N, C-alpha and C positions, 0 to 999 in steps of 0.2 A: 547323256553327257559321257564323254570319254575321259579317262585319266591317262594322258599320253606318255609320261616318262617311262614307265615299265612296258606298257602295252606296245608302243611303237618299236621297241627293241626286240620283241619276241618274234621268232620265225613262225611260219604258218603252223598252227597247232593241229594236233591229231584229233583232239576232242574240244568241242565247244560246250561248256557247262551253262545251261540256261536255268535261271531261278526266278520264277514269278513270285512276287511278294505283295502282301496287302496288310499294312499297318503292323508289321512285326520286325522292327529294327533289331531287337535283342536277339531274336532267333537267327537272323541273317549273320550277325556277328559270330555266333557259335559255328555256323556252317562255314563261313569264310576261314575261320581259324582252323577248322579241320581240313580245308583245302590247302592251306599253307603247309600243313604237316604231311602232305602226301609224299610217298617215296618216289613217285613218278610225277613230273611237273609238265607233261606234254599237253597242256590244256590252256584255254582261255576261259574267262568267266563273264557271263552276260547277266546282269541283274535287271529285271524288268519290273519297275514299280507300277502296280496296276491301280493307279488313281488313289493312292494312299493319302490320308491326312496326316499320319504320323510316319514320315518317310525315313528311309535308311540311307539317304545320300551321304550324310556325314560318316556313317559307319563304313560305307563302301570306300569313301575317300581315305579313311585310315589304312586301308589295305592296298591302296593304289601303288605303293612302292614295293609291295610284297607279292602281288599277284597281277597277271595281265588281265585287266578288268575293264568292263564297260558298264555304264549305268544309263538306263533309259527310264523316263517317266512318261506315262501315257494315260489316257482316260480309262476308267474302270470298265472292263469287258468280261472279266472272269479269267481263270487260269488257262483254259484251252487257247483262246485267242492270244493271250499274253505269251504263252510258249511259242506259238506260231510267229509272233512278233520277234522273239529272240532268235528263232531259227532263221528268219529272213536276214538277220544281221550277223549270222555266225560264219566263221571262216574255216572251221574244222571239217574233217572227213566224217566225223561222227558227232551227233548232237545228244547230249546227256542232260536229262532234267531231274532235278531234286526238288522236293518241297522245302520251303524255308525252315521248317521245324525238324530237319534232318541233320545228323552229324555223321561224317564219314570216318571209318577206320583208316589209319595211315596207308594201308595197302590196297585201297579200293581200285585205283587205276592200274596198279601192278597186276592185280587179279584179272582185270579185263584184258590187259595186254597179253597175258599168258594164253588166254583162250583164243584171242584174235590171231595170234602167231600160228596156231595149228589148225584152226577151224574157220571156215567161212560162215560168218554170222551177219545177218542183215540188221537184226535188232536183238536186244537182250533186256533182261530185267534181273533184279536181285531181291532177296528177302529183306525184311526189316526186323529189328530187335529192340529190346529195351535196354537202356544203358544204366549202369549202377548209379549214375548221378541223377537219374530221373526220380520223380516221386514214386511212392509205392503204387498209387493208382495208375500213373502213366505206364509203369512196368506191367501192371495187370492188363491194361488196355492193349499194350503191345503184344502180350501173350495171346489174348483171345483173338486179336486180329490176324495172327499168323498161325495159330494152332490148327492142326488137322481136325481136331474134335469140334471146332466151331466154324471153320471156313472150308474144310475139305482140302486145305493146303493150297488153294488156288492163288494165294497171294505170294507164292514163292517157296512153299514147303517142298522138301525133297520127296515127300509122299503127298500125292494130290489126286483129286478126281478131275479127269478131263485134261485137255491140253493147256499149256501154260500161257497166261496172258499177262504181260508186264504191266505194272502199275506205275502211275506217273510220279510217285514219290521217289522212284528209282528205276529209270527207264533210259535206254540208249537206242538210237536209231542211226542208220547210215544216211549220208546225204541223199543217196538214191531213193531210199524209202520216203524221205521228205518230198523229193521231186515228184514221185509217182502218186503218193497219197494226198499230198497237200497238208499233211499234219492233222491236227485235231479239228473235228467238225462240231462237237458239242462245246458249249462254253464252260460247263462245269457238270459234275455228277456223272460219273461213268464215262467221261470223255476218253479216258485211257483204254477202257474195255472196248469201246467202239472202234478206236484206232487199231487195237490189236486184232480185232476181227477183220478189218479191211486189209491189214498186212497179211494175214493168213490167206484171205481170198486172192490176194495179188501174187501169192506164191513165194513170199519172202520167208527166209529161215529165221525163226525167232527162238531164242534159247534162254533158259534159266542159267545164270552163273551164281551158284550158291555162295561162293567166296566173296562175291561183290555185294555184300550186304550193307545196310545203313542202320544207324540208330535213329528211330523215329519217335518223336515225343508224343504224338497224338495230341489230345486236348488236356487242358489243365484240370478240368472237373468232369465228373460223370454226366452232369447236365449238358455240357458242351459236347461230350462224346455221344450222348443220345441223339442230339440234333444232327451230328455228323453222320451217324449210321442210318438215321432216317433218310437223309439226303442220298446216301449210297443206295438204299432200297428204291427210292424214286428213280435214281439213275439206271438201275438194273431194269426197271419197267420201261424206261425210255429206250434202252438198248433193245428190249424185246419188241418194241414197235418198229425199230429200224431194221433189226435182224432177227425175225421171229424164230428162225431155225436154230439160233444159238441159246434159246432159253431151255434149260435142261431141268430134270427133276430135282437135282441138287440145289438149284436156285430157288426152288419152292420150299426148301426145308425150313428157313426162318418163318415163313408165313404159316406153315403147318404147325411149327413149334408154338407160335403165338396163339393160334386158334386153340391148341391144346391147353395152354395156360388159361385162356378165358373160359374153357370148358370145364376145368377142374371144379370150380365152385358149383356149377350146375350139376355135375355128376354127384356131388355130395348130397344134393337135394333129391335126386331121382334114382340113384343106384349106388349104394355104399360099396358093393364089390368092385364096380368099375372105378369108383373114386380111389379105392385102395390101390388098384392096378396102376392107375395114372400116377399116383403119388410115388409108387415104387419105381416106375419107369423114369420119371423126372428126377427123383432122388438119386437113382443110380447114375444117370447121365451127369448131373451136377457134381456128384461125388467123384466121378472119373475126371472131370475138369479140375477139381480141387487137388486130387492126387497127382495128376500129371503136372500141373503148375507147381506143386510142391517139389516134385522131382526135378523140374527145370530150374527153379529159383532157390530152392532150399530155404523157403521163407513162408511161415504159416500166414502172416498178414497178407502177403502178395497172393497166396493161394486162395485165401478167403475173398479178397477183392476181385480175384479172377472170376469167381462164381457170380458176383454182382455184375462185373463187366460183361460176362457172357450173357446173362439175362437181359441186360440193357441192349447189347449188340443184336441179339437174335430178335427180340421183340421190337426194337426200333426199326430194324431192317424189315422185319416181317410185316409190320403195320403198313 
């Protein structure tokens, strides 16, 4: 469904913002509010309701006079096909996707504009951060999902292992990329990684724009977070089957970490010296996470929760 009063009056946009959503009207409201606050307004918004029972149509309607916005409802197929659906209805030169649980800083599109003025970029991504308004556990999750100590910086860190692969919580592609690749092939779980690999193979220039970050809420509870990272791990295995050459040693780190965790009680029974060594190694690693998180957030509770989040993240992904 389109909301024509504002939309019809807008010239051809530079960016088409595509947001797939499933049963999260409250989150969509926060994301749309952050889009209203942008310093550059050269975009349209396409909200794709992916078969929700708790829809955000009324929320979107509230912003129809403040944003050039389209709303579509479709049967549930997962975020990958839903983004493709939005791309097919987009008018912009670039297609930008955000997760519904993201909030943008006011200068997001200004940062992207600055890069595109001077550099040819076919696709880009940006990092994610925790916002001060998020819960302590959400800020801890945001830390461990972006920290070099836990992910190798592959989700948008300035320091990282390997080449940069944009993630779908904050990803932009040119119209040409969409026409050549056909968008996402996976319905969910690592669909963004798989697309990034095909963009690289097709010779497109993909860049990290550090200033184009988003505030990413993650999940409300550690239980939900554990299920999410387990899904991420399954997705990486799926990518490995489709593109086996892209599975590196760093991708095995969570699995090796998890095997070590399971091995610690066994070492206690069969070799006390090895048990002590394992405890020292794991203790030093978790202490490093605590100290670094403390330096980033200046909060002991967040630093402590970051240790819990790291354990859940690595073990959930590793399993």
